N, C-alpha and C positions, 0 to 999 in steps of 0.2 A: 721147853714150853710147858706150862701147866696144862692139866687135862681140861678140855673145854666142855661146857654143857650146852649143846645146841637146843635140846628140848627136855624139859623135866618130865619125870614119870612117877608122880606120887599116886599111890593107890588107896591111901587111907582117907583122902578127902575128895569130894566131887569136883571135877574140873568145870569151872565156869566158862572160861574163854582163854584162847591163846592169842595174844596180840603180836605186834611185830617183834617185840623183845620180851614181854612179860607173859608168864603163865599164871593165871589167877584161879585160886581154889576157894571154894566156899568153906567157911568155918562157922557152922551153925547158921543162923538167920541174919546175924548182925555184923559178922567180920569176914574179911577176905585175906587169904595168904597170897601175897604178891611175890612171885619168884622171878628174879631178873636172870634170864638166860644169857648166853654169850652170842646170841644171834645179832646180826647187824643188818639194818635196812638202809637203802639209799634210793631216792626217787620213788619211795613207797613200795619198793620191791625188796623182799627178804633175800639176802645173799645165802648161798648154799654152805659157805664156810663160816664157822663161828670165829670170834676173836677171843682167844683164851683169856680168862680173868676179867673180861669186860663187865659181866653181870655183877661181880663183887665190887668193882670200882664204881659202877653206876650207883649201886645201893649205898655204898659208903659216902659218895658225894651227895646224894639226895638227903641222907640223914644229916650230914654236915650242914646243908643249907636249911633244912627244916628247923634245925636248932638255931642257926644264925638269924632266921627271919621270924622267930617267935615274937608275938606281940602285934603283928600287923593283921593277921588273919588266922583263925583256927586251922589246924591241919588234920589229916586223916589218921595219924599214928595213934595206936592204942596204948603203947608203952609195954605191951606184953611181948614176951620172947617168942619169936617164930618157932623155935625148936620145941616149944611146949605143946604144939598142936599136931605134930607128926610122930610117926613111929620111930623107934630107936634106929632102925635100919635106914630111914629116910633123912635123918638129921644131916649126914654128910653132904647130901645133894643140895640142901638149902642153906647150909652154913655160910653166913656172910653176904648172901645174895638175896635175902628175902626180908619183907616187912609184913607185920601183922597189922592190918588197918581196919578202920570202920567201914562198914558197907554204906555207901552213899547213893543218892540219886544223881547220876552224872548229868552235867549240863553239856549239851552237844556243841560247845563252842571252844575252839582253841584260842586262848587269850594271848596273842602275840604282841610283844613290846619290842620296838626297835630303837636303839640309841645311835645306830650307824646305818649307812646306806650300803646294803650288801645283798648278794643273792638275787632272789626274785624281786626284792624291793628295788634294787638298782636297775634291773631290766625294765620294771614298770615305770620307774622315774624317767628313764630315757625316752619313753614313749609319751608320757602324760604329765611329767613334772609333779606327780603325786604318787602315793602308795595307798592302795585300798581306799581311795577317795579322800585321803588326807593330803591337801596341797602342801608343797614344800618350796623353799626358795629356789630361784633359778641358779644355775652355775655350779651345782654340787657335782662332785666326781665320785667314782667308785670308792667305797670304804670311808666316805666323808662322815665326820661326826655331825649328827643332827643338832639344831639349836636346842631342842628339847626332845626327850623320848616320845615316840608316838605309839598309839595303840592301833594295831591293824589286825583285827580278829579273822579267824578262818572257821568255816563250818566243818565239823569233823566228818570225814568220809567213812564209808564202809571199808572193811578190810580189803586191801589191794587197790583201792581207788585213791585218787589224789585229793587231799584237803583243798577246799575252795576258799580263796580269799573273799571276804565279804565286807560290806560297810558296817559302821557302827549302827546305822539306821536299821540294817537287816537284823542285827542282834537284838534290837528293841522289839522287832516283830516276833523273834523267836522266844524271848524270855521276859519281855516287858521292860518299861522304862527304868524302874527302880533297880532291878537286878542287873540289867545291862550296864547301868552307870556304876553300880557297886563293883562289878567284875572289872570294868575299865580302870577305875580309880585304885583299886587294890593291886591290880596287876602292875600299874605304873609305879606305885609305892614299893612293891616287892622288887621290881627291877632296879629302881634307883638305889635302894639300900644295898642290894647285892653288887651292883656295878661299882658303887663307892668302895665297898670292902675289897672286891677283886682288884681294884686299881692299886690298893696298898700292897697287894701281892704281885704286882707287875703284870696283871692280866686285864684285858679289856673284854667285857661281855658285850658283843656287838648287838645281839638280839637273843630273844628267848621266847619260849611259850609256856604258859601255865594252864593247868586244867583244874576245874572246880566241880564240886558236887554240893548237894544239899543234904544235911543230916535230917534226923527224924523231926527236928523242930523247925526245919526250914532255914537253918543257919548256913551261910555260904562258907564252904570249907575247901582249903587247898588240898589237892589229891594227886595221885599218880606219882610221877617223878618231878623233881624240881631242880632246875639249873644244872643238869648234867650235860656232858658233851653231846648227848643224843638230842637234847631239846634246846640247845643253846649254841651260839657261835662264839667261841673263845679265841682271842688273839693275844699273843705275848706282846707286851708294851714295846720291847726292844726291837721287834721286827716291823712294827706298824708304820712308822714314819717313812721309811725307805720305800715300802710297798705302796703306800698312799701316794707319795710323790710320783711314783712310776705308773700310777693308775692300775696297779695290780691288786689281786686279793692278798691280804696279809697272810703269813703263815698261821695255821690254826691248830687248836687242840681238839677240834671236833671231828666228825666223820667227813669233813670236806676233803681230806686226803683220799678217802675211798671214792667220793663223788668225782674228784678231779681225774683219778685213774679211769673211772668208768666213762667219763666224757671223751677220753682220747683212745679208748680201746676200740679195736675193729674186729667185727665178726664177718668172715667171708668178704673182707674188704669194705664192709659198711659199718657206720657207727651203730652201737647198740641202741635199740629203739625204746629202752626203758620199760620193757614189759617182761614178765617172767618167760623163760628162766633167765636168771642173771648170769653174766659171764663168771667164770671161776676165778676167784681172787688168788693171785700169786702169793707165795709165802712172804715175800718182802713187804707187800701191802698189808698183810695180816699182822706181821711183827711190828711194822712202823705204826700202825693204827693202835695196837695194844700199848706201845710205848707212849704215844701221845696221851691216851687216857690216863695212864699211870702218872705221867709228868704233871698233868693238870691237877690231879688230886694232891700230889706232893707239894706243889706250889701253893695251893690254897691253904694247906695245913701247916706250912712252914712257919 
């Protein structure tokens, strides 16, 4: 196993924040060094055990998709080498797992697009035949492909809290008519282009979330990560049909593997209540999760 980086420790730059996965450092007033650690979170709880190599894979996949999606919306990449802003001794710590990006004003909305019915969307559909207020046809089953991708935003939560699904109308209240519509339309366009490309590589992107910010001119800009297994539900085409017919979750390339293990683990005979501290991940789960991330990137680049 490669050496894992659970938490970065750069001293040459001021630390801005540590997220569930990324450690962000200030580079002057207008740039941020984003370092993807090997931490993994599930149900909004950070696991104690890192997934070796995950941060590098996430960064390479995000850079791959930023390049593929050029032309739909500006993104936060500066084009500058991350190694150029740290000391010689710190270069090894960030190599391959960091992006030097523009400092933006973040928009507090997670722009979720779903092309298939899965996860919390499937649970909600069973109760209301809708997802986040978007009505759907009757008779759909778990993992069903939707007639058209739907936009189901969420309000970004504080660290450790759960993101809250909200209606499009609520996003209008938060950011105004014009920006809310722009985020929705761009998110759907990004998803459609990515899903079409992934299909040619034998992969289904069931759903994903995008994050946006505004630059100094007020231009909507794609930021954070994009279409990684942390922010997206990836299914291999070859396993989809059998799982769908059986009403099961298709095998996936994302952290669903970790979620599924956590759902069945017992602590003192009781299911984990999805609050910290998380159960200790066994070596087998760590290794299989690392392999899933690796395979996803290799398939996309093949």
